[in-house]
C-alpha positions in Angstrom: -98.8 -32.8 -161.5 -99.9 -35.4 -159.1 -97.4 -38.2 -158.5 -99.4 -41.4 -159.1 -96.8 -43.7 -157.7 -96.7 -41.7 -154.6 -100.4 -42.0 -154.3 -100.0 -45.8 -154.6 -97.5 -45.8 -151.8 -99.6 -43.6 -149.6 -102.7 -45.9 -150.1 -100.7 -49.0 -149.1 -99.1 -47.3 -146.1 -102.5 -46.2 -144.8 -104.2 -49.6 -145.4 -101.4 -51.1 -143.2 -101.8 -48.4 -140.5 -105.6 -49.0 -140.3 -105.2 -52.8 -140.5 -107.6 -53.1 -143.4 -107.5 -56.4 -145.3 -108.3 -54.8 -148.7 -108.8 -51.5 -150.4 -109.8 -50.3 -153.9 -109.3 -46.7 -155.0 -110.2 -44.7 -158.0 -109.0 -41.2 -158.6 -110.1 -38.6 -161.2 -108.2 -35.5 -161.9 -109.2 -32.8 -164.4 -112.0 -35.1 -165.6 -109.6 -38.1 -166.4 -109.3 -41.4 -164.5 -105.7 -41.5 -163.4 -105.9 -44.4 -160.9 -108.2 -47.3 -160.6 -106.5 -50.1 -158.6 -106.7 -52.6 -155.7 -104.5 -52.9 -152.6 -104.2 -55.8 -150.1 -106.4 -58.9 -150.2 -110.1 -59.6 -150.8 -110.2 -62.9 -149.1 -108.0 -63.7 -146.0 -108.6 -67.5 -146.4 -107.1 -67.7 -149.9 -105.0 -64.5 -150.0 -106.6 -63.4 -153.3 -105.7 -59.8 -154.1 -108.0 -56.8 -154.5 -108.1 -55.6 -158.1 -109.9 -52.7 -159.8 -112.6 -55.2 -160.7 -113.1 -56.6 -157.2 -116.6 -56.2 -156.1 -117.5 -54.5 -152.8 -120.9 -53.7 -151.2 -120.9 -49.9 -151.1 -123.7 -49.7 -148.5 -125.1 -46.1 -148.1 -123.2 -44.8 -151.1 -126.1 -46.5 -152.9 -128.3 -43.6 -151.7 -127.0 -41.2 -154.3 -128.0 -43.7 -157.0 -131.5 -43.8 -155.6 -131.7 -40.0 -155.4 -130.2 -39.6 -158.9 -132.8 -41.9 -160.4 -135.6 -39.7 -158.9 -133.8 -36.5 -160.1 -133.8 -38.0 -163.6 -137.5 -38.8 -163.4 -138.2 -35.3 -162.2 -136.0 -33.9 -165.1 -138.3 -35.8 -167.4 -141.4 -34.3 -165.8 -142.6 -37.6 -164.3 -142.5 -36.4 -160.7 -142.5 -33.2 -158.7 -139.9 -33.7 -156.0 -141.7 -31.3 -153.7 -145.2 -32.8 -154.2 -146.7 -34.9 -151.3 -145.8 -38.6 -151.6 -149.6 -39.2 -151.1 -150.2 -37.8 -154.6 -148.5 -41.0 -155.9 -149.1 -43.4 -153.0 -152.6 -42.5 -151.7 -152.4 -44.8 -148.6 -149.0 -43.4 -147.5 -149.0 -42.5 -143.8 -146.7 -41.7 -140.9 -147.3 -41.5 -137.2 -148.1 -37.8 -137.5 -150.9 -36.3 -139.6 -148.9 -33.2 -140.6 -146.1 -35.4 -141.9 -148.5 -37.8 -143.6 -150.1 -34.9 -145.6 -146.8 -33.1 -146.6 -143.9 -35.5 -146.9 -142.4 -35.2 -150.3 -139.7 -37.0 -152.3 -137.2 -34.2 -151.4 -138.0 -34.7 -147.7 -137.3 -38.5 -148.0 -134.0 -37.9 -149.9 -132.8 -35.3 -147.5 -133.6 -37.0 -144.3 -135.9 -34.4 -143.0 -139.1 -36.4 -142.3 -139.0 -36.2 -138.5 -138.5 -40.0 -138.3 -135.3 -41.3 -136.6 -133.6 -44.3 -138.0 -135.6 -47.3 -136.6 -133.1 -49.6 -138.4 -134.1 -52.7 -136.5 -137.3 -52.7 -138.5 -135.4 -54.1 -141.5 -132.2 -55.4 -140.2 -131.5 -59.2 -140.5 -132.9 -61.9 -142.7 -136.5 -60.6 -142.9 -138.2 -60.9 -146.3 -139.8 -57.5 -146.2 -140.7 -55.9 -149.5 -140.3 -52.2 -150.1 -144.1 -51.9 -149.8 -144.0 -53.8 -146.4 -141.5 -51.2 -145.1 -143.6 -48.3 -146.2 -146.7 -49.8 -144.6 -144.8 -50.1 -141.3 -144.2 -46.3 -141.1 -147.5 -45.4 -139.3 -146.4 -47.7 -136.4 -143.1 -45.8 -135.9 -143.0 -42.8 -133.6 -141.4 -39.6 -134.9 -138.8 -37.8 -132.7 -139.1 -34.4 -134.5 -141.5 -32.3 -136.6 -141.3 -32.6 -140.4 -138.4 -30.5 -141.8 -137.3 -29.4 -138.3 -133.9 -31.2 -138.4 -131.7 -33.7 -140.2 -132.2 -37.3 -139.1 -130.5 -40.0 -141.2 -133.0 -42.5 -142.1 -132.7 -45.7 -144.3 -136.5 -46.3 -144.2 -137.0 -43.0 -146.0 -134.8 -44.3 -148.8 -136.8 -47.6 -149.0 -139.8 -45.4 -149.4 -138.2 -43.4 -152.1 -137.4 -46.7 -153.8 -141.0 -47.7 -153.6 -142.1 -44.3 -154.8 -139.9 -44.8 -157.9 -141.6 -48.2 -158.6 -145.0 -46.5 -158.5 -143.9 -43.8 -160.9 -142.1 -46.1 -163.4 -144.0 -49.3 -163.2 -140.6 -51.1 -162.8 -138.8 -52.4 -159.8 -136.3 -50.0 -158.1 -133.4 -52.2 -159.5 -134.8 -52.0 -163.0 -135.1 -48.2 -162.8 -131.5 -47.7 -161.5 -130.3 -50.2 -164.2 -132.0 -48.5 -167.1 -131.6 -44.9 -166.0 -128.0 -45.0 -164.5 -126.1 -48.2 -165.0 -126.8 -49.2 -168.6 -126.1 -45.7 -170.0 -122.8 -45.5 -168.1 -121.7 -49.0 -169.1 -121.5 -50.1 -165.4 -121.7 -53.7 -166.4 -120.1 -55.2 -163.2 -122.6 -53.5 -160.9 -125.4 -55.5 -159.3 -127.7 -55.5 -156.3 -126.8 -58.7 -154.2 -123.6 -59.4 -152.4 -124.6 -63.0 -152.0 -125.1 -63.5 -155.7 -121.8 -61.7 -156.5 -119.7 -63.6 -154.0 -118.6 -66.4 -156.4 -116.5 -64.1 -158.5 -113.8 -61.4 -157.9 -115.4 -60.4 -154.6 -114.2 -58.8 -151.4 -115.4 -60.7 -148.4 -116.5 -58.5 -145.4 -114.5 -58.4 -142.1 -115.0 -56.9 -138.7 -112.6 -56.7 -135.8 -114.1 -58.6 -132.8 -112.1 -59.0 -129.6 -109.0 -57.7 -131.5 -109.3 -60.3 -134.3 -110.6 -60.0 -137.8 -113.5 -62.2 -138.6 -115.4 -62.8 -141.7 -119.0 -61.5 -141.5 -122.2 -62.9 -142.9 -122.9 -61.4 -146.3 -125.8 -58.9 -146.3 -129.2 -59.9 -147.5 -130.5 -58.2 -150.6 -134.1 -58.4 -149.8 -134.6 -54.9 -148.5 -131.2 -53.2 -148.5 -132.0 -52.1 -152.0 -132.5 -48.2 -152.2 -130.7 -47.3 -149.0 -127.6 -49.5 -149.4 -127.8 -52.5 -151.7 -125.5 -51.8 -154.6 -122.4 -54.0 -155.2 -119.7 -52.7 -157.5 -116.1 -52.0 -158.2 -113.9 -48.9 -158.7 -113.7 -49.4 -162.4 -117.5 -48.9 -162.6 -117.5 -46.2 -160.0 -115.0 -44.3 -162.0 -117.8 -44.0 -164.6 -120.3 -42.9 -162.0 -118.1 -40.1 -160.6 -117.4 -38.8 -164.2 -121.2 -38.6 -164.7 -121.4 -36.7 -161.3 -118.7 -34.3 -162.8 -121.0 -33.6 -165.8 -118.9 -35.6 -168.2 -120.1 -37.8 -171.0 -119.2 -41.5 -170.6 -119.0 -43.5 -173.9 -121.2 -40.8 -175.4 -123.9 -41.1 -172.6 -124.9 -38.5 -170.1 -127.8 -39.8 -168.0 -127.8 -36.8 -165.5 -128.4 -33.4 -167.2 -127.1 -30.2 -165.6 -130.6 -29.7 -164.1 -130.6 -33.2 -162.5 -127.1 -32.7 -161.2 -128.1 -29.4 -159.6 -131.1 -31.1 -157.8 -128.8 -33.9 -156.7 -125.9 -31.8 -155.5 -127.4 -28.6 -154.0 -127.8 -28.5 -150.2 -131.4 -29.1 -149.1 -131.3 -29.5 -145.4 -129.1 -27.3 -143.3 -128.1 -28.2 -139.7 -125.6 -30.1 -137.7 -125.0 -32.6 -140.4 -121.8 -34.5 -139.8 -120.6 -31.8 -137.5 -117.0 -30.9 -138.3 -114.5 -32.8 -136.1 -111.7 -30.8 -137.7 -111.7 -27.1 -138.8 -110.7 -28.0 -142.4 -114.2 -29.6 -142.9 -117.3 -27.5 -142.7 -120.7 -28.8 -143.5 -122.8 -26.9 -146.0 -125.8 -29.2 -145.6 -127.2 -32.4 -147.0 -128.3 -32.5 -150.7 -130.0 -35.5 -152.1 -128.2 -38.7 -151.2 -124.9 -36.8 -150.6 -123.4 -34.4 -148.1 -122.0 -31.0 -149.2 -119.1 -29.5 -147.3 -116.4 -26.9 -147.7 -113.0 -28.7 -147.6 -110.2 -26.3 -147.2 -112.2 -23.7 -149.2 -113.4 -26.1 -151.9 -116.9 -27.5 -152.5 -116.9 -31.2 -151.8 -119.8 -33.5 -152.4 -119.4 -36.8 -150.7 -121.1 -39.7 -148.9 -119.9 -42.6 -146.9 -121.2 -46.1 -146.5 -121.0 -48.6 -143.6 -122.4 -52.2 -143.7 -121.3 -55.0 -141.6 -117.8 -55.8 -143.1 -117.6 -52.8 -145.5 -116.8 -49.1 -145.4 -116.8 -46.8 -148.4 -116.5 -43.1 -149.4 -117.3 -41.4 -152.7 -116.1 -37.8 -152.9 -116.7 -35.4 -155.9 -115.3 -32.0 -156.3 -117.2 -30.6 -159.3 -115.4 -27.2 -159.4 -112.1 -29.0 -159.7 -113.2 -31.8 -162.0 -111.8 -34.2 -159.3 -113.2 -37.3 -157.5 -111.9 -40.0 -155.1 -113.5 -43.4 -154.5 -112.5 -45.6 -151.6 -113.9 -49.1 -151.0 -112.8 -51.3 -148.1 -113.7 -54.7 -146.8 -113.5 -53.8 -143.1 -116.5 -52.5 -141.0 -116.5 -49.1 -139.6 -112.9 -48.1 -140.6 -111.9 -44.5 -140.6 -109.5 -45.3 -143.4 -112.3 -44.4 -145.9 -112.4 -40.8 -144.5 -108.6 -40.3 -144.1 -107.6 -41.7 -147.4 -110.1 -39.7 -149.5 -108.8 -36.4 -147.9 -105.2 -37.3 -148.1 -105.6 -37.9 -151.8 -107.5 -34.7 -152.2 -104.7 -32.8 -150.6 -102.3 -34.1 -153.2 -104.7 -33.4 -156.0 -105.1 -29.8 -154.8 -101.3 -29.5 -154.4 -101.7 -28.0 -151.0 -99.9 -28.6 -147.7 -101.0 -32.1 -146.6 -102.9 -32.6 -143.4 -102.0 -35.6 -141.3 -105.4 -37.2 -141.8 -104.1 -40.7 -141.3 -102.8 -39.9 -137.8 -105.8 -37.8 -136.9 -108.4 -40.4 -137.9 -106.4 -43.3 -136.6 -106.1 -41.7 -133.2 -109.8 -40.7 -133.2 -110.8 -44.3 -134.0 -108.5 -45.8 -131.5 -109.7 -43.6 -128.7 -113.4 -44.3 -129.6 -112.9 -48.0 -129.6 -111.0 -47.9 -126.3 -113.7 -45.8 -124.7 -116.5 -48.2 -125.8 -114.6 -51.1 -124.5 -114.0 -49.4 -121.1 -117.7 -48.5 -120.8 -118.8 -52.0 -121.7 -116.5 -53.5 -119.1 -117.8 -51.1 -116.5 -121.4 -52.0 -117.4 -120.8 -55.7 -117.1 -119.2 -55.3 -113.7 -121.9 -53.0 -112.4 -124.6 -55.5 -113.2 -126.2 -56.8 -109.9 -126.9 -60.2 -111.4 -129.8 -61.1 -109.2 -131.9 -64.0 -110.4 -135.0 -63.6 -112.4 -138.2 -63.2 -110.5 -139.9 -66.4 -112.1 -139.1 -69.6 -113.9 -137.6 -69.1 -117.4 -140.4 -70.9 -119.0 -142.7 -68.1 -118.0 -140.8 -65.8 -120.3 -141.0 -68.1 -123.3 -143.3 -67.1 -126.2 -143.8 -64.8 -129.2 -143.6 -61.0 -128.8 -144.9 -58.9 -131.6 -144.7 -55.3 -132.9 -146.6 -54.1 -136.0 -143.4 -52.6 -137.6 -140.5 -54.4 -135.8 -141.9 -57.9 -136.3 -141.6 -60.9 -133.9 -139.1 -61.7 -131.1 -139.3 -65.4 -130.2 -138.0 -66.5 -126.8 -137.2 -70.1 -125.8 -135.7 -71.7 -122.6 -133.1 -74.4 -122.4 -129.9 -75.2 -120.6 -130.7 -72.6 -117.8 -130.9 -69.7 -120.2 -133.2 -67.8 -122.6 -132.7 -68.2 -126.2 -133.9 -65.6 -128.8 -134.8 -65.6 -132.5 -135.1 -62.1 -134.1 -135.3 -61.5 -137.9 -133.7 -64.8 -138.5 -130.4 -63.6 -137.1 -129.7 -66.9 -135.3 -126.5 -66.8 -133.3 -125.9 -63.2 -134.5 -128.1 -62.1 -131.7 -128.0 -63.4 -128.1 -129.6 -62.8 -124.7 -127.5 -62.4 -121.5 -129.1 -62.1 -118.1 -128.4 -58.9 -116.4 -130.5 -58.5 -113.3 -133.9 -59.8 -112.3 -136.2 -59.4 -115.3 -133.8 -57.5 -117.4 -131.6 -59.2 -120.1 -129.1 -57.7 -122.5 -130.0 -57.9 -126.1 -126.7 -58.4 -127.7 -126.4 -57.8 -131.5 -123.1 -59.7 -131.9 -122.1 -58.2 -135.3 -122.1 -54.6 -134.0 -121.3 -55.5 -130.4 -124.3 -53.5 -129.3 -126.0 -54.4 -126.0 -129.5 -53.1 -125.2 -131.6 -53.7 -122.2 -134.6 -56.1 -122.9 -137.1 -55.6 -120.1 -140.2 -57.7 -119.4 -143.5 -56.0 -118.7 -146.4 -57.3 -116.6 -150.1 -56.7 -116.1 -152.1 -56.1 -113.0 -152.3 -59.9 -112.6 -148.5 -60.2 -112.6 -148.6 -62.1 -115.8 -146.1 -61.1 -118.5 -147.8 -59.0 -121.1 -144.8 -57.9 -123.2 -141.3 -56.7 -123.4 -139.5 -53.5 -124.3 -136.2 -52.8 -126.1 -134.8 -49.3 -126.8 -134.1 -50.1 -130.5 -134.4 -46.4 -131.5 -132.7 -44.1 -128.8 -134.4 -41.0 -130.1 -137.8 -42.2 -128.9 -139.2 -44.3 -126.1 -138.4 -48.1 -125.8 -140.1 -50.2 -128.5 -142.8 -52.4 -126.9 -143.5 -55.8 -128.1 -146.8 -57.5 -127.0 -146.7 -61.1 -125.9 -148.9 -63.3 -128.1 -151.2 -65.3 -125.9 -151.3 -69.1 -125.9 -154.3 -70.6 -127.8 -157.7 -70.6 -126.3 -158.8 -73.9 -124.9 -160.2 -76.0 -127.9 -164.0 -75.6 -128.2 -164.2 -73.0 -125.5 -165.7 -70.2 -127.7 -168.6 -72.5 -128.6 -169.5 -73.2 -125.0 -169.3 -69.7 -123.3 -172.2 -67.7 -124.9 -175.1 -67.2 -122.5 -176.2 -65.5 -119.3 -174.4 -65.7 -116.0 -175.8 -64.6 -112.7 -174.5 -63.3 -109.3 -177.3 -62.7 -107.1 -179.6 -60.1 -108.8 -176.7 -59.1 -111.2 -176.7 -60.8 -114.6 -174.1 -60.5 -117.4 -174.3 -61.8 -120.9 -171.4 -63.3 -122.8 -171.4 -63.2 -126.7 -168.8 -64.3 -129.2 -168.7 -62.2 -132.3 -166.3 -63.3 -135.0 -164.2 -65.0 -132.3 -164.2 -61.8 -130.3 -165.5 -62.4 -126.7 -167.7 -59.6 -125.3 -169.1 -59.5 -121.8 -172.2 -57.3 -121.5 -172.5 -55.7 -118.0 -175.5 -53.7 -117.1 -174.0 -50.4 -118.1 -170.9 -51.5 -120.3 -170.0 -53.7 -123.2 -166.5 -55.0 -122.4 -164.6 -56.7 -125.3 -162.0 -59.2 -124.0 -158.8 -60.6 -125.5 -157.3 -64.1 -124.7 -154.4 -64.6 -122.4 -154.5 -68.4 -123.2 -156.5 -71.3 -122.0 -159.7 -70.2 -120.3 -158.5 -66.7 -119.3 -159.1 -63.2 -120.9 -158.3 -59.6 -120.1 -159.8 -56.3 -121.0 -157.5 -54.3 -123.3 -159.4 -51.1 -122.3 -159.5 -51.7 -118.6 -156.2 -53.2 -117.3 -157.6 -54.3 -114.0 -160.4 -56.4 -115.5 -159.7 -60.1 -115.9 -162.1 -62.9 -116.8 -161.8 -66.7 -116.4 -164.3 -69.4 -117.4 -164.5 -72.4 -115.1 -165.2 -75.8 -116.5 -166.7 -78.8 -114.9 -165.1 -82.2 -115.0 -167.3 -83.0 -118.0 -165.9 -80.0 -119.9 -169.1 -77.8 -119.5 -168.7 -74.1 -118.7 -170.3 -73.6 -115.2 -168.9 -70.3 -114.0 -167.4 -66.9 -115.0 -165.0 -65.2 -112.6 -164.7 -61.4 -113.5 -162.2 -59.6 -111.4 -163.0 -57.3 -109.7 -166.7 -57.5 -110.5 -167.9 -60.9 -109.1 -168.3 -64.7 -109.6 -171.2 -65.5 -111.9 -172.8 -68.9 -112.3 -174.0 -69.9 -115.8 -177.7 -69.9 -116.1 
């Protein structure tokens, strides 16, 4: 029989080892909840303790709820998990015709769409709806073919949430509430950390420069289906009992058929490749990983969000489960603790998971710090090629949104997705800056792009490492007021005549053999989006009349 007091002592000792402020743990053995308790503190400012009712953001452990809701809908015959998404959302599209035609709910839930993460599409304080995110997909390059390999993807789960809405006519939160939470009596569970933060709530922390710092609470606007649930270990005890096929207060929202869909491996590959021989991947199911742990089938998933790390592990064949919630970002305590508890449940020789994962985490952090230091020292630091004011402006991408650059105090300032001081620009060399996401201590090269006239046309940032850099186009300053009303007409250069038309604010220059649409670069100047070497500028007289059209490299035309 498992010694529960020994488990408590183990949890506290590992919490201290990994320097985690607060931990909440639930343990189920033989279908019974034997432990649901808190350890450490939920708020470093007040010293308030973690309890079994303390709320944590569970991040990507939300994905299993999203998948389970769709499995329940499939169990009721409301959706075929293998039918194309387009059967339900006719306008659904991706940046690949094959994927557009065939992507199914099962593909979305098992991360096999061919789309890499592209997480910067949604990250920050954007007010994107689920539909907005789905409509962004055609603008995001795939890195693999559909069903070729496993590629973890939050956007796929946003799409699954939107699909749920189209099937049920309810919001995703309402579907999860009515299908899962209410039947299980999960009364403390909600969908917004910011709304939950005035109660028994674990505030998030991240170690920055060796110090624990409280993080900004995550926005609920689009975390939703991939990572938006906020709950506690008392409620999650009910969730894992349901995952074990047990009735909870007489309710069983997931039938054997729905659980089989949820838990059976769907995508095989190097999914969470084993760092240790005791853990061998069996594939990814729907919203959860399946592995063989020391010869026993283990279904689990972890979650990471700024300031939170979690792990929910279910062993159906043993009737056992472990839930670990922490309020520290990226801590390996979640992995180590779940396995150490499982060893004791299994009553087998314990593996020194605490020592293993602590060493692995320590080495990884030290390696990153050394690499960052080398990168900083290696920067040439030569000055920019032009005045900072020339870089200022709005840079747009149809899926990633807008980057706004300002100049002041001898530096470039940046606003991206409303992150404020959580993102910064640091000059690196010439026209290259470091885009620094402070919360994650991620630095990415931001590189300015120019056209044939040496004017800045955009910038690129490698937001998604599995595809090429993401290119943002610089928004042109406004056209000179009234110019579009003045420029239509004929212009001559010797025997050569061109005609200028304005059609719905689109400027078109008609050459003898070519219709050339132009786009504004601000003021009186335009460029051809189709022919990068063509630039046009209208010249005004002192009285403000258009007198001349300069088309490079064609000629200088006087207005007739």
